[in-house]
VEXVO-153556 format. One record per residue (C-alpha): residue in one letter; x, y, z; residue number from 0. Coordinates in steps of 0.1 Angstrom, whole numbers, m for minus. Layout:
N
[site 'A',[X,Y,Z],NUM],
...
//
This chain:
572
[site 'M',[127,m595,552],0],
[site 'R',[104,m624,563],1],
[site 'I',[120,m628,597],2],
[site 'H',[112,m591,605],3],
[site 'R',[76,m595,593],4],
[site 'Y',[70,m626,614],5],
[site 'A',[85,m608,644],6],
[site 'E',[62,m578,638],7],
[site 'R',[31,m600,635],8],
[site 'G',[39,m621,665],9],
[site 'D',[42,m653,644],10],
[site 'L',[62,m677,666],11],
[site 'S',[60,m706,642],12],
[site 'G',[72,m684,613],13],
[site 'L',[101,m672,634],14],
[site 'Q',[111,m707,643],15],
[site 'R',[109,m718,606],16],
[site 'E',[131,m688,595],17],
[site 'L',[157,m696,622],18],
[site 'R',[158,m733,612],19],
[site 'Q',[165,m722,576],20],
[site 'G',[194,m701,587],21],
[site 'A',[180,m666,590],22],
[site 'N',[202,m641,609],23],
[site 'I',[184,m632,641],24],
[site 'N',[203,m598,642],25],
[site 'E',[198,m589,605],26],
[site 'S',[191,m552,600],27],
[site 'E',[167,m541,573],28],
[site 'S',[182,m519,546],29],
[site 'P',[182,m491,540],30],
[site 'A',[186,m480,576],31],
[site 'D',[158,m457,587],32],
[site 'S',[158,m442,622],33],
[site 'F',[119,m440,620],34],
[site 'R',[116,m478,615],35],
[site 'P',[127,m507,637],36],
[site 'Q',[156,m525,621],37],
[site 'T',[162,m558,638],38],
[site 'P',[136,m586,643],39],
[site 'L',[138,m579,681],40],
[site 'Q',[130,m542,675],41],
[site 'C',[101,m551,652],42],
[site 'A',[86,m573,679],43],
[site 'L',[92,m547,706],44],
[site 'A',[75,m519,685],45],
[site 'S',[45,m539,673],46],
[site 'P',[13,m541,694],47],
[site 'S',[6,m574,676],48],
[site 'A',[37,m592,690],49],
[site 'G',[34,m603,726],50],
[site 'V',[61,m606,753],51],
[site 'E',[66,m643,745],52],
[site 'I',[79,m633,710],53],
[site 'V',[104,m608,727],54],
[site 'E',[115,m635,751],55],
[site 'F',[119,m661,724],56],
[site 'L',[141,m637,703],57],
[site 'I',[163,m628,733],58],
[site 'A',[167,m665,743],59],
[site 'N',[178,m673,707],60],
[site 'G',[205,m647,706],61],
[site 'A',[189,m614,696],62],
[site 'R',[213,m586,705],63],
[site 'L',[200,m560,729],64],
[site 'S',[205,m523,723],65],
[site 'L',[197,m506,756],66],
[site 'S',[213,m472,749],67],
[site 'P',[202,m447,722],68],
[site 'G',[233,m449,701],69],
[site 'Q',[225,m436,665],70],
[site 'G',[189,m446,667],71],
[site 'K',[161,m455,691],72],
[site 'S',[170,m479,719],73],
[site 'D',[151,m511,723],74],
[site 'F',[133,m496,753],75],
[site 'K',[119,m468,732],76],
[site 'W',[108,m492,705],77],
[site 'A',[90,m511,732],78],
[site 'I',[73,m479,744],79],
[site 'R',[59,m475,709],80],
[site 'S',[39,m507,712],81],
[site 'G',[24,m495,745],82],
[site 'R',[28,m530,760],83],
[site 'I',[39,m527,796],84],
[site 'E',[50,m563,799],85],
[site 'K',[77,m558,772],86],
[site 'L',[90,m527,791],87],
[site 'Q',[93,m548,823],88],
[site 'V',[114,m574,805],89],
[site 'L',[138,m548,793],90],
[site 'L',[139,m530,827],91],
[site 'D',[148,m564,843],92],
[site 'L',[176,m567,817],93],
[site 'G',[190,m532,826],94],
[site 'A',[172,m507,805],95],
[site 'D',[176,m471,817],96],
[site 'I',[143,m454,826],97],
[site 'T',[160,m420,826],98],
[site 'E',[173,m424,790],99],
[site 'V',[173,m393,769],100],
[site 'D',[183,m393,732],101],
[site 'A',[203,m367,713],102],
[site 'E',[172,m347,705],103],
[site 'G',[160,m346,741],104],
[site 'Y',[133,m372,739],105],
[site 'D',[129,m390,772],106],
[site 'V',[106,m420,778],107],
[site 'L',[76,m400,789],108],
[site 'I',[77,m379,757],109],
[site 'E',[81,m411,737],110],
[site 'A',[50,m425,754],111],
[site 'M',[29,m397,740],112],
[site 'F',[36,m411,705],113],
[site 'S',[30,m448,714],114],
[site 'E',[3,m470,698],115],
[site 'A',[m15,m472,731],116],
[site 'Q',[m49,m455,732],117],
[site 'G',[m72,m443,760],118],
[site 'S',[m69,m462,793],119],
[site 'E',[m39,m481,779],120],
[site 'K',[m20,m449,773],121],
[site 'I',[m29,m437,808],122],
[site 'A',[m16,m470,823],123],
[site 'L',[16,m467,803],124],
[site 'V',[23,m432,816],125],
[site 'E',[15,m443,851],126],
[site 'F',[39,m473,848],127],
[site 'L',[67,m451,835],128],
[site 'I',[62,m426,863],129],
[site 'Q',[62,m454,889],130],
[site 'Q',[95,m467,875],131],
[site 'G',[111,m432,880],132],
[site 'A',[108,m416,845],133],
[site 'P',[119,m379,845],134],
[site 'L',[88,m356,845],135],
[site 'N',[99,m324,830],136],
[site 'G',[121,m333,801],137],
[site 'E',[118,m312,769],138],
[site 'S',[130,m321,734],139],
[site 'T',[150,m298,712],140],
[site 'Y',[117,m291,694],141],
[site 'G',[102,m278,727],142],
[site 'E',[80,m308,733],143],
[site 'S',[74,m322,768],144],
[site 'A',[51,m350,778],145],
[site 'L',[27,m325,794],146],
[site 'S',[26,m301,764],147],
[site 'V',[20,m330,739],148],
[site 'A',[m8,m345,761],149],
[site 'S',[m24,m310,764],150],
[site 'R',[m22,m304,726],151],
[site 'C',[m38,m337,718],152],
[site 'G',[m67,m331,743],153],
[site 'W',[m57,m360,766],154],
[site 'F',[m67,m342,797],155],
[site 'D',[m68,m374,818],156],
[site 'I',[m31,m378,811],157],
[site 'V',[m25,m341,818],158],
[site 'Q',[m40,m347,853],159],
[site 'V',[m18,m378,859],160],
[site 'L',[13,m358,849],161],
[site 'L',[4,m328,871],162],
[site 'D',[m4,m350,900],163],
[site 'A',[30,m366,896],164],
[site 'G',[47,m332,898],165],
[site 'C',[51,m319,862],166],
[site 'D',[56,m282,858],167],
[site 'Q',[21,m267,851],168],
[site 'S',[36,m234,840],169],
[site 'R',[45,m250,807],170],
[site 'L',[8,m252,798],171],
[site 'R',[4,m214,802],172],
[site 'W',[m31,m219,816],173],
[site 'T',[m52,m194,834],174],
[site 'E',[m73,m205,864],175],
[site 'L',[m103,m205,840],176],
[site 'M',[m85,m227,815],177],
[site 'Q',[m76,m252,843],178],
[site 'A',[m112,m253,854],179],
[site 'V',[m124,m259,819],180],
[site 'A',[m99,m287,812],181],
[site 'L',[m98,m304,846],182],
[site 'D',[m125,m292,870],183],
[site 'T',[m163,m290,873],184],
[site 'L',[m188,m267,857],185],
[site 'A',[m193,m250,890],186],
[site 'E',[m156,m241,892],187],
[site 'V',[m159,m227,856],188],
[site 'Q',[m188,m206,866],189],
[site 'A',[m169,m194,897],190],
[site 'E',[m140,m182,875],191],
[site 'L',[m164,m165,852],192],
[site 'D',[m180,m147,882],193],
[site 'R',[m145,m135,891],194],
[site 'G',[m142,m118,857],195],
[site 'A',[m118,m143,841],196],
[site 'D',[m103,m133,807],197],
[site 'L',[m122,m151,779],198],
[site 'T',[m96,m140,753],199],
[site 'A',[m65,m154,770],200],
[site 'V',[m47,m181,751],201],
[site 'D',[m25,m210,763],202],
[site 'R',[7,m225,748],203],
[site 'W',[m13,m239,719],204],
[site 'E',[m32,m206,714],205],
[site 'R',[m64,m220,727],206],
[site 'T',[m90,m198,744],207],
[site 'P',[m111,m212,772],208],
[site 'W',[m138,m217,746],209],
[site 'L',[m116,m238,724],210],
[site 'L',[m105,m259,754],211],
[site 'S',[m141,m266,763],212],
[site 'L',[m147,m279,728],213],
[site 'Q',[m117,m302,730],214],
[site 'T',[m129,m316,763],215],
[site 'G',[m162,m324,746],216],
[site 'D',[m182,m307,774],217],
[site 'R',[m211,m289,759],218],
[site 'S',[m223,m274,792],219],
[site 'K',[m190,m257,798],220],
[site 'A',[m189,m245,762],221],
[site 'Q',[m224,m231,764],222],
[site 'H',[m216,m212,796],223],
[site 'L',[m185,m197,780],224],
[site 'L',[m204,m187,749],225],
[site 'E',[m231,m171,770],226],
[site 'A',[m204,m153,789],227],
[site 'G',[m192,m136,757],228],
[site 'S',[m166,m160,742],229],
[site 'D',[m159,m156,705],230],
[site 'P',[m173,m187,688],231],
[site 'L',[m151,m181,658],232],
[site 'A',[m118,m180,677],233],
[site 'V',[m91,m203,663],234],
[site 'G',[m61,m220,678],235],
[site 'R',[m25,m223,666],236],
[site 'C',[m22,m224,628],237],
[site 'G',[m59,m214,625],238],
[site 'K',[m72,m246,640],239],
[site 'L',[m110,m244,639],240],
[site 'P',[m136,m248,667],241],
[site 'M',[m152,m277,648],242],
[site 'M',[m118,m295,647],243],
[site 'Y',[m116,m294,685],244],
[site 'A',[m151,m308,687],245],
[site 'I',[m142,m336,663],246],
[site 'E',[m112,m345,684],247],
[site 'S',[m134,m348,715],248],
[site 'G',[m156,m373,697],249],
[site 'N',[m188,m356,709],250],
[site 'L',[m212,m356,679],251],
[site 'E',[m238,m336,698],252],
[site 'L',[m213,m309,703],253],
[site 'L',[m203,m309,667],254],
[site 'Q',[m240,m306,657],255],
[site 'W',[m245,m277,681],256],
[site 'L',[m216,m258,665],257],
[site 'I',[m233,m263,631],258],
[site 'E',[m266,m251,645],259],
[site 'L',[m248,m220,658],260],
[site 'G',[m239,m212,621],261],
[site 'L',[m202,m221,620],262],
[site 'D',[m190,m228,584],263],
[site 'V',[m185,m265,578],264],
[site 'N',[m162,m256,549],265],
[site 'A',[m140,m232,568],266],
[site 'T',[m102,m239,566],267],
[site 'D',[m72,m235,588],268],
[site 'E',[m39,m221,577],269],
[site 'F',[m31,m252,557],270],
[site 'G',[m64,m254,539],271],
[site 'E',[m76,m282,561],272],
[site 'T',[m113,m286,567],273],
[site 'A',[m132,m302,595],274],
[site 'L',[m142,m330,571],275],
[site 'M',[m105,m337,564],276],
[site 'L',[m98,m341,601],277],
[site 'A',[m128,m364,605],278],
[site 'A',[m115,m386,577],279],
[site 'E',[m80,m386,591],280],
[site 'L',[m92,m396,626],281],
[site 'D',[m117,m421,611],282],
[site 'Q',[m146,m403,628],283],
[site 'V',[m172,m418,604],284],
[site 'E',[m202,m404,622],285],
[site 'A',[m187,m370,624],286],
[site 'A',[m180,m371,587],287],
[site 'S',[m217,m380,581],288],
[site 'V',[m229,m350,602],289],
[site 'L',[m206,m327,583],290],
[site 'L',[m216,m340,549],291],
[site 'S',[m253,m337,558],292],
[site 'A',[m246,m301,567],293],
[site 'G',[m230,m293,533],294],
[site 'A',[m193,m302,538],295],
[site 'D',[m176,m302,504],296],
[site 'S',[m155,m334,500],297],
[site 'S',[m138,m319,469],298],
[site 'R',[m119,m292,489],299],
[site 'I',[m81,m295,485],300],
[site 'N',[m56,m284,511],301],
[site 'Q',[m22,m269,506],302],
[site 'F',[m7,m303,502],303],
[site 'N',[m30,m312,473],304],
[site 'Q',[m50,m336,494],305],
[site 'R',[m88,m340,497],306],
[site 'A',[m106,m357,526],307],
[site 'F',[m107,m389,506],308],
[site 'R',[m69,m392,506],309],
[site 'K',[m69,m391,544],310],
[site 'A',[m96,m418,548],311],
[site 'R',[m83,m449,567],312],
[site 'S',[m113,m473,568],313],
[site 'L',[m137,m489,543],314],
[site 'E',[m166,m472,561],315],
[site 'M',[m152,m437,556],316],
[site 'I',[m142,m444,520],317],
[site 'T',[m177,m458,512],318],
[site 'Q',[m193,m427,527],319],
[site 'L',[m171,m404,506],320],
[site 'V',[m176,m424,474],321],
[site 'A',[m214,m419,479],322],
[site 'V',[m209,m382,476],323],
[site 'G',[m188,m384,444],324],
[site 'E',[m153,m393,454],325],
[site 'D',[m134,m417,431],326],
[site 'L',[m118,m450,442],327],
[site 'A',[m90,m443,417],328],
[site 'D',[m76,m418,442],329],
[site 'L',[m71,m445,469],330],
[site 'D',[m35,m450,481],331],
[site 'P',[m19,m484,480],332],
[site 'S',[m27,m493,517],333],
[site 'M',[m64,m486,512],334],
[site 'R',[m64,m505,479],335],
[site 'R',[m52,m535,499],336],
[site 'L',[m82,m532,522],337],
[site 'F',[m106,m532,493],338],
[site 'T',[m90,m561,474],339],
[site 'K',[m81,m582,505],340],
[site 'V',[m48,m589,488],341],
[site 'D',[m15,m581,506],342],
[site 'K',[20,m596,509],343],
[site 'P',[37,m586,541],344],
[site 'D',[61,m615,544],345],
[site 'G',[89,m607,519],346],
[site 'W',[98,m621,485],347],
[site 'D',[92,m657,478],348],
[site 'L',[103,m660,442],349],
[site 'D',[138,m669,431],350],
[site 'S',[157,m649,404],351],
[site 'K',[148,m672,376],352],
[site 'H',[112,m661,377],353],
[site 'Y',[123,m625,378],354],
[site 'E',[146,m628,348],355],
[site 'A',[120,m647,328],356],
[site 'D',[91,m623,334],357],
[site 'K',[104,m590,346],358],
[site 'Y',[94,m570,315],359],
[site 'P',[59,m560,305],360],
[site 'R',[43,m575,275],361],
[site 'F',[9,m573,257],362],
[site 'G',[m16,m601,257],363],
[site 'K',[m21,m621,225],364],
[site 'R',[m59,m627,230],365],
[site 'N',[m89,m607,242],366],
[site 'P',[m84,m614,270],367],
[site 'E',[m53,m635,278],368],
[site 'R',[m50,m647,314],369],
[site 'M',[m15,m637,325],370],
[site 'A',[m5,m664,350],371],
[site 'V',[30,m649,355],372],
[site 'P',[45,m656,390],373],
[site 'F',[66,m624,392],374],
[site 'W',[36,m603,381],375],
[site 'R',[14,m619,407],376],
[site 'E',[41,m612,434],377],
[site 'M',[42,m576,424],378],
[site 'V',[4,m573,426],379],
[site 'R',[5,m586,462],380],
[site 'F',[33,m562,471],381],
[site 'R',[21,m532,451],382],
[site 'G',[58,m525,451],383],
[site 'E',[77,m502,428],384],
[site 'A',[99,m515,401],385],
[site 'Y',[131,m503,417],386],
[site 'A',[123,m524,448],387],
[site 'A',[123,m555,426],388],
[site 'R',[155,m544,410],389],
[site 'I',[172,m541,444],390],
[site 'Q',[158,m575,455],391],
[site 'Y',[171,m592,424],392],
[site 'Q',[203,m572,421],393],
[site 'D',[193,m557,388],394],
[site 'T',[203,m520,392],395],
[site 'E',[232,m516,369],396],
[site 'Y',[230,m490,341],397],
[site 'P',[222,m489,312],398],
[site 'I',[187,m503,320],399],
[site 'E',[173,m522,291],400],
[site 'A',[136,m517,297],401],
[site 'A',[110,m510,324],402],
[site 'V',[103,m537,350],403],
[site 'W',[67,m548,354],404],
[site 'C',[52,m534,386],405],
[site 'F',[19,m526,403],406],
[site 'Q',[26,m493,421],407],
[site 'R',[8,m471,397],408],
[site 'F',[m8,m437,391],409],
[site 'G',[m39,m431,370],410],
[site 'Q',[m52,m466,377],411],
[site 'S',[m90,m470,381],412],
[site 'M',[m107,m491,407],413],
[site 'T',[m143,m503,405],414],
[site 'V',[m162,m523,431],415],
[site 'L',[m189,m546,415],416],
[site 'P',[m222,m553,431],417],
[site 'D',[m212,m589,437],418],
[site 'G',[m181,m578,457],419],
[site 'R',[m155,m583,431],420],
[site 'V',[m130,m555,426],421],
[site 'I',[m115,m545,392],422],
[site 'E',[m84,m524,387],423],
[site 'I',[m76,m512,352],424],
[site 'A',[m42,m502,337],425],
[site 'G',[m24,m471,350],426],
[site 'E',[12,m459,348],427],
[site 'H',[44,m462,368],428],
[site 'E',[68,m433,373],429],
[site 'D',[73,m403,351],430],
[site 'Y',[84,m403,315],431],
[site 'Y',[121,m397,323],432],
[site 'D',[124,m427,346],433],
[site 'P',[138,m459,332],434],
[site 'D',[109,m478,347],435],
[site 'F',[82,m455,332],436],
[site 'Y',[55,m476,315],437],
[site 'I',[18,m472,308],438],
[site 'Y',[m1,m505,312],439],
[site 'N',[m31,m519,294],440],
[site 'D',[m39,m548,318],441],
[site 'V',[m69,m556,340],442],
[site 'V',[m67,m572,375],443],
[site 'V',[m98,m589,388],444],
[site 'Y',[m101,m596,426],445],
[site 'D',[m126,m622,438],446],
[site 'G',[m131,m604,471],447],
[site 'Q',[m118,m635,490],448],
[site 'G',[m81,m628,486],449],
[site 'D',[m74,m642,451],450],
[site 'F',[m71,m624,418],451],
[site 'Q',[m64,m628,381],452],
[site 'I',[m44,m607,357],453],
[site 'Y',[m57,m602,321],454],
[site 'G',[m36,m589,292],455],
[site 'Y',[m48,m575,258],456],
[site 'P',[m33,m569,224],457],
[site 'R',[m24,m532,220],458],
[site 'T',[m48,m530,190],459],
[site 'V',[m77,m540,213],460],
[site 'F',[m69,m519,243],461],
[site 'P',[m40,m494,242],462],
[site 'P',[m19,m483,271],463],
[site 'T',[m42,m463,293],464],
[site 'D',[m39,m441,324],465],
[site 'F',[m59,m413,342],466],
[site 'H',[m91,m426,327],467],
[site 'T',[m124,m433,344],468],
[site 'A',[m142,m466,349],469],
[site 'T',[m180,m466,354],470],
[site 'W',[m200,m498,360],471],
[site 'V',[m232,m500,340],472],
[site 'D',[m253,m533,338],473],
[site 'G',[m224,m557,337],474],
[site 'W',[m200,m535,318],475],
[site 'I',[m173,m511,329],476],
[site 'Y',[m171,m481,306],477],
[site 'I',[m135,m469,303],478],
[site 'I',[m135,m432,292],479],
[site 'G',[m105,m410,285],480],
[site 'N',[m67,m416,287],481],
[site 'L',[m36,m395,290],482],
[site 'G',[m15,m422,274],483],
[site 'Y',[18,m419,255],484],
[site 'R',[22,m386,237],485],
[site 'D',[23,m402,202],486],
[site 'D',[m10,m421,209],487],
[site 'R',[m30,m389,216],488],
[site 'I',[m55,m378,190],489],
[site 'I',[m67,m342,194],490],
[site 'G',[m105,m340,194],491],
[site 'E',[m112,m377,200],492],
[site 'T',[m123,m392,232],493],
[site 'P',[m113,m429,237],494],
[site 'I',[m141,m451,250],495],
[site 'Y',[m139,m488,257],496],
[site 'R',[m160,m511,277],497],
[site 'L',[m150,m542,297],498],
[site 'N',[m174,m572,299],499],
[site 'C',[m174,m581,336],500],
[site 'M',[m181,m618,329],501],
[site 'T',[m158,m626,301],502],
[site 'F',[m133,m597,306],503],
[site 'A',[m132,m590,269],504],
[site 'I',[m127,m554,260],505],
[site 'E',[m144,m537,230],506],
[site 'Q',[m141,m502,217],507],
[site 'V',[m172,m479,218],508],
[site 'T',[m179,m455,190],509],
[site 'A',[m199,m424,199],510],
[site 'V',[m211,m395,178],511],
[site 'G',[m217,m359,189],512],
[site 'E',[m196,m333,206],513],
[site 'A',[m171,m353,225],514],
[site 'P',[m149,m336,252],515],
[site 'G',[m117,m344,233],516],
[site 'W',[m86,m363,245],517],
[site 'I',[m95,m360,282],518],
[site 'S',[m77,m373,313],519],
[site 'G',[m77,m369,351],520],
[site 'H',[m115,m362,349],521],
[site 'R',[m145,m375,369],522],
[site 'A',[m173,m397,355],523],
[site 'V',[m207,m402,373],524],
[site 'L',[m236,m423,361],525],
[site 'Q',[m268,m404,359],526],
[site 'G',[m297,m426,346],527],
[site 'R',[m285,m438,312],528],
[site 'Q',[m259,m411,308],529],
[site 'I',[m224,m408,321],530],
[site 'R',[m215,m372,331],531],
[site 'V',[m178,m364,325],532],
[site 'S',[m164,m333,341],533],
[site 'G',[m131,m318,353],534],
[site 'G',[m97,m330,342],535],
[site 'Q',[m76,m318,313],536],
[site 'I',[m78,m320,275],537],
[site 'W',[m49,m325,251],538],
[site 'T',[m54,m297,225],539],
[site 'I',[m36,m271,204],540],
[site 'E',[m28,m237,218],541],
[site 'Q',[m6,m212,200],542],
[site 'D',[3,m238,175],543],
[site 'Q',[16,m262,202],544],
[site 'P',[0,m293,217],545],
[site 'T',[m7,m288,254],546],
[site 'L',[m30,m298,283],547],
[site 'V',[m57,m273,292],548],
[site 'D',[m83,m275,319],549],
[site 'N',[m117,m289,309],550],
[site 'T',[m143,m262,315],551],
[site 'A',[m174,m281,303],552],
[site 'Q',[m195,m310,313],553],
[site 'S',[m200,m337,287],554],
[site 'F',[m227,m364,288],555],
[site 'L',[m224,m398,271],556],
[site 'D',[m259,m412,262],557],
[site 'L',[m254,m449,265],558],
[site 'D',[m285,m458,246],559],
[site 'Q',[m278,m435,216],560],
[site 'S',[m240,m437,219],561],
[site 'C',[m240,m400,215],562],
[site 'W',[m221,m371,233],563],
[site 'H',[m236,m337,241],564],
[site 'R',[m217,m309,259],565],
[site 'V',[m227,m282,283],566],
[site 'E',[m204,m253,292],567],
[site 'I',[m202,m248,329],568],
[site 'G',[m224,m218,339],569],
[site 'S',[m246,m220,308],570],
[site 'A',[m283,m225,311],571],
//
């Protein structure tokens, strides 16, 4: 709802406008979600972007306070999430309980470990809560305490603050050597080594002193421990790798040193995670560069079917991974918003008449036809699913007549042009059994400044297309492959189209030679004047039945000769 988004963004004029128009200041978002703030006040309390003046405005205008846990988080705990001490002070002055503990055992100090505050701000938050009388040794039903979480995350400055305040150090399960490594000087580390300290002992998080030294980012301590006989290949809980601890420390020199020691940059933990995946998740762009230069494989997949690319959270990280062969088609909606500079956080602006008039997909009548459809444009801004629109416009009763047009899609390509424009092509929504399943044949062109145009095409010009590739070549985007509707698939053929990046007309490309077949989910890379196609699956006949099989060859489309040639993987 708009009032919630304005509160979250700290937009005072937006809030004032909503209230003048009759918005309910205590409206809860639906469906209820204990992991998300529900009221405008909770949105403002939880958001680092909303200052204390927004909180005070909402309270002054009748926002209802929830100062006890009840069935969800209290307002005080939502304020802790933001890391903004001034908001906490307002609530304490209004009677918030610093000793509050919820049904799962989370107290305010444990909650602070998961706040948005970083670095010195998180330290200041912890110190403030301690000064206000927060309990020190609480433990959740999951065994988490403020001390154990800070230790796990490598926030050793916070560990020191908590210990100085009186937290129970035994929960860390540290030896004297571990304490020296994490909190003391190199001389004290050496003194413990001289006393014969156990190099193989592990703490609560199954870290040896060696792993702790890597997480602190202190190469001198790490080198002393290695020379004393530490196992450089030791791993922590769930097989967490030495390089992962070094990445968390942010010390690039330390990471490079581990690589020089011969540690495998493609080693995995128990979940199939690599060091590169962690660097992407933490947005450690320089660490990722070091790993890639050392041979890190960006195509590795973890147990959750994720590559490093899916964990990337910045344009810099994505650009770096694209340079080594990753495909923008794999971006999630939040990162697509970054690339396109188009987003819609403020809620639905269209009335139901626009929805009813244009809710269904339709083909263009020209090549191309500009589709200036208000509801479609709203859905592009939201990247919302069809069902969200049905809920908004109360259109959920069965039987459902047809799919609702939407822009939350799978198998949709994304191409960034040299001039900064971004083009997304087609894609599908939902699976075949869902009432909103639909395969699209449209093109959306973003100008790079926050605006966009939608183009439609006759089905005979460009059929419904998904899980294709889109390769820019000299002002054209070559669209290769398609999963498509089952009845549209032609065994042995490879659909090729190209989009004119000036007129946005699409034309079919005819190619001779040994095509890969009806391919989808593949990769395409421009090599000179050829497009190399590899991976993916091919629709073919096996045991007298049509089926998808893995593509085991590389196929090359010669753009000058419009000819395919094929090379089996492993052949000379």
